N, C-alpha and C positions, 0 to 999 in steps of 0.2 A: 452215542445212543445219549442226547440229551438225559443231564441230571434233572430226576421228576422235582427235587426238593428244593430247587432254586425258584422265582417269580418268572416264565416264557418273558422273551421279550421280542418287542411289536416293534417295527417301524409303519408308520402311516403318509404314506406320498398322494398327496391331491394340491393342486394350483389354487383351487376353489377352499379359501379359507374358514367359511361358515360350516365348511360340509369336514374339513377336516376336523376344525375344535369338536365337532360333536362326533366324530368317531374318538378321537380322543377321550373325549369325553368318557365315550360308554364304554371303553376298552379299560380307562384307568378306574373305573369302578369294578374291574374285574380284577384286580390288583395284579396287572402284569404290569412288565414294566415297559412305557409306553412311547419313544422316541417320534417326531415330527419334523417331515420336508414340504417344501412347495413345487418342488422344482428336482430332476435328474441329478441335476450340479449340488443341491442341500444335501441328496440322497448320500451323492457319493464324499461328499462333509463329513456328515454325521458319520457315517459307516467306517469312516479313516478314521475317527476321532473316538471310535469307540474300540475296548478293546476284544481280541481277536477269543477271550471267553470269561465271559459267555456269548457265543455269538448271537444274531440275530436270527431267529426261531423261527417269525413268519412278517411277510410283508404285504400290506392291505395297498395295493397300485393302481392308482388313476391309468386309466389308458391313453389319455392326450394332456400332455405337460407343457408347457414354456420352451423350454428347451432339448426335446425328444419325445421318446416316444415310448410306452410301457412294455410293448410289444418287443420293441431291440431290447431294452432293458433283461428283461427276461428270457429272451433267444441269450444275449449274452451272460446273463448269469450261469444259464444250463450249460452253455457252452465251457465252462469253468468248474462244471463238475458243482456248484451249489448245491446245494439241497435241503436250499430253505423253504418252507410253504409259501405261496404266494394265492394274495386273493387279489383279481381285477376290477377293480372298481369303474363303471362308464357309462356313461350316457346312451352308446352304442347298443345296438339290442338284436342285429340279426345275429341268427342262428351263425353265418359265416362267422360274424368276428368272433360268438364265442367259442366255435371248433378253432378257429385259428389262433386263440388266447391259450385255449390247453394244449392246443399240437406244438404250441413254441414251451408248453414247460408251465403253465400256472395250473395252480391245482385248483381255483374254483372259481366260478365269474358269477357277478353282482352287478346287476343292472342298474343305474339311478331313474327314479328315485325309488329307494329301498328303505325297507320295515327297518330301523336300528335294533332289534332284539334277531331278527332272521340272521345281522352279518353276525353278531355276536356268539349266533347258534355254531354258525358256519366257522366261525376263526374255534371254538371252542371245538369243535368235530377235530380241526384240521392240527391242533397242537396236540389235541388225544390219541392222535392214528400215531405222529411223528413218535411221539411219548413212549408211547404204548404199546405199540404194533408193528414193537421186531421179531418177527417170526426165529419161529425154536431153528428153523429149517437152517437158515440163514447164520448159526453161529458153529454150523460144524459139515453146511455143503455150501462149494463155492458155484456148482453149475446142475442146471433142474435139466433132465432129458425128456422132452416127450415127441410120437414120431419120431419122424427124420431129424428133429430140432434140437438144437442148445443152448439153454439160452443161460450167459452168464451172469450170476444175481450180485456181483461183486460189482461189472465194469458197465453193468447194463447192457448187453449184446446179444443180440440171436443168430447164431450160428448155424449154418446150412449143416446137412450132410457132406458138402464138398471140402467145407472150411471156410466158404463167402460168409461175408460178412452183411448182416442185414441192420440198417439202421434203424430204430424204434424212437420216435418222439419219447418224453417222459407223460403223457397219458397213457401213447399206447404200452412202454413197460411196466405202469402200474396196471394196468386192466389185466397182460397177460400174465402177470406176476399172479395177481387175484384169482384168477383160473386156476392156473400151477396150485395154489394154494385148495382148493379145493378141485379137484378132476375128476369127472364124474360126478357132478351136483348140478342141478339146474340154480344158477343162478341168476338173481331178478337186479335191472336194475340198479334199486334200492339197494343189493349186497356188494355189486359190483363200482359202485359209489356212492358207501356211507357219511362218507360228507356232505353228499348233495342230498341225501334220501327224502328232502320235504319236496323236493322239486324231478329228482330222479326219471320218477314216472312220467313224467310229461317231457321229458328235455329228450328232443331229437338227436341232438347234437351226439349222445351214448352210441347210437346206433352207426352213426356215421363214422365215430370213430372203431369200434367195433368191424365196420364193414371195411377200412382200410387195415385194419388189421389180420384178415381171413388176406387179402390181397397177399400183403408180406408173405403170409405162412401157405399163399399157394404156386409163391413162386414167377418167376420172368413170364411162363409160358399157361399159367392157370390150372395146369397140373401138376405144380413141381415137384420139390423136397415138401412134404407134408403133407401136403394134397391144401383145397380150400376146405375139405370136411372134417377140422379139426376143431372150429367153433361151431356148434350148430343152434339154430334158432328153436325155441320150445314156447312153440306160441300162446300165447298167453302166462305164459310165469319166466322166461327169459331167454337166458343162452347158457349153454353148457360146453366144457373144452374135453372132448369126447375121445381120450386118450390115458394112458396111465404117464404116472411121473416118479421117475428113476433121479436120486442125486449123487452127484459124486464130490 
């Protein structure tokens, strides 16, 4: 868990110098330690030059960079097991792009042009979550059991009754973990993704992520282990995990 006594370390990656300088200036006013890079190569050089302790807490990442794609970097970091918070900032604004970024492990998504104060709020929320929301159950339990499923809270893996592993994206793991924290409680979109509280009520990508999570919980046949009825829709209110949860 990050040390709350030190200033958060943030790196801004954008090839547009004006936008990069604007973001760096805004974040510096918040007393963050802010680094900047204009390409993936510069980002890697920055991270290699930084001592591993303290680590980088958050990356503000442009999707289109001169030497590569921010999506590829996001996928690479998650494959390495990195838990750094990632906010994607891009001119692309379609729901498909948002969902793809979130599926590959981004924690939030902001479309240009954006209001700098909105970016600050999202950065604060993500850093607060990473520093303060260490659930007590993770300190003593490794496995959360619900229905016929097990969720490995350390290795972030979903395990079926027949010990089959079901891969979860970072976004799906966060959603399922949120449901498990409050089973049998109706959770609004804002409660499910508090870091996107300002726009969650209108963000259809959240519904798509839940739909994909339901498909995985339903099993290959649609009626497999756990069934698709574990996560229910409560019209006008949100979603609920209709199951008790036990920890091991």
